[in-house]
N, C-alpha and C positions, 0 to 999 in steps of 0.2 A: 096451332095455326092461327094466323091473323087475317082478318078480312079488311081490305082497304076501302072504306066507304067514300064515295065521291063527295066533293064539296064545290065543284065547278063543272062547266062543260068546256070541252076543247074539240076543235075540228081541224082538218087539214086545210091549208091555204093552197088553192089550185092556181098556180101561176099561168099567165098568158105569155107564151114564148114568141119571139120574133128573131130577126137577124139584124146585126149592126151593119155599118157601111162596108165591113170587110167580109161579111157573110158568116160571121160567128154567131152561133145560137145564143141569145141572151133573153133574160126575163124583161119584158116591156111593161108588165103590170103585175103586181103581186097577187092579184086575183081575190076572189071572195072566199070566205071561210065556209067550207061545206062539210057535211057529215058530222055535225056537232054531236058528241057523245059524252057521257058522264066521265069525269076524271078527278084526280086529286093531286095537289102539290104535296109530295111526300117530304121533301126537304129542299131548302134553298140555302145557298152557300153563305149568305150574309148572316143568317141566324143559326144554322145548324153546324157549319164548319165540318162537314163529314169528310175526313181524310181519305176515305175509300173512293170517293167520287172525284177527287181532285178540285183544284181551285176554280171557282166560277161555274161549276156544273150544278144544275138543278136536277132533281129526281122527280119524275112524274109517274103516276099510275094512270094509264089510259085504257078505256074500254077496248077490248079486242076487235070490235067492229071496224077500227081504223087500221087494222093489220092488212098488208105489210107497211111498215114505216122504214124508209131508208135514211141513211145519214144525209143531212142537208135539207130534208123536208121541213117546212115551217108549220108549226102547230100554233093555234091562236084561240083565245077566248072570244067567242062571237059577241059576248055581252060582259058586263061587269067591269073589271079593271082594265080590259083591253091589252092584257099582256100577250106576248107571243114569244115562241122559243124556236130555235133551230136544233133539230135532232142530231145528236152526236152518235148515240147508240140506242138501239131498241131491241128488247128481248121479250118475246112472247112467253108469258108464264101461265100455261094451262093448268087448271085444277083437276086432279083425278077424283076429287070429292064431289064437286058440283061445277059444271061449266059456268054457272052464273057468277062465280067468284074468280074466274080467270081474268087476267089483265096483261097489259103490255108495260114493262118497266122501261122507262125512257130516261136517258141521261141527255140533257140539253143545255144550251146556252141561251140566256135571256136576250131576246132581240129588241123588244120594246116593252115598256111598262114599268 
């Protein structure tokens, strides 16, 4: 068993929603990063070239306190490099050994940074 130790913090960006001139719901402000939790960048496509995750996908290990994560949610580092990602898939990985080592495996595309 491997434990994925955090090397950054990542939180959800809570968007502010509004309506456009046609009444369609749109994001009017990307919002603040909230709920920052420990996380780790497991692989990035530029350096790891992981064929299993496809081109352009990053793999993140995120604290389960951010669960649930739906496709399209934006994750961001509140400090540091200022990177942000859009979730493609998220899979909660609970540990039967110790809940302290549970995590969310996230495949995401880099939005900024």
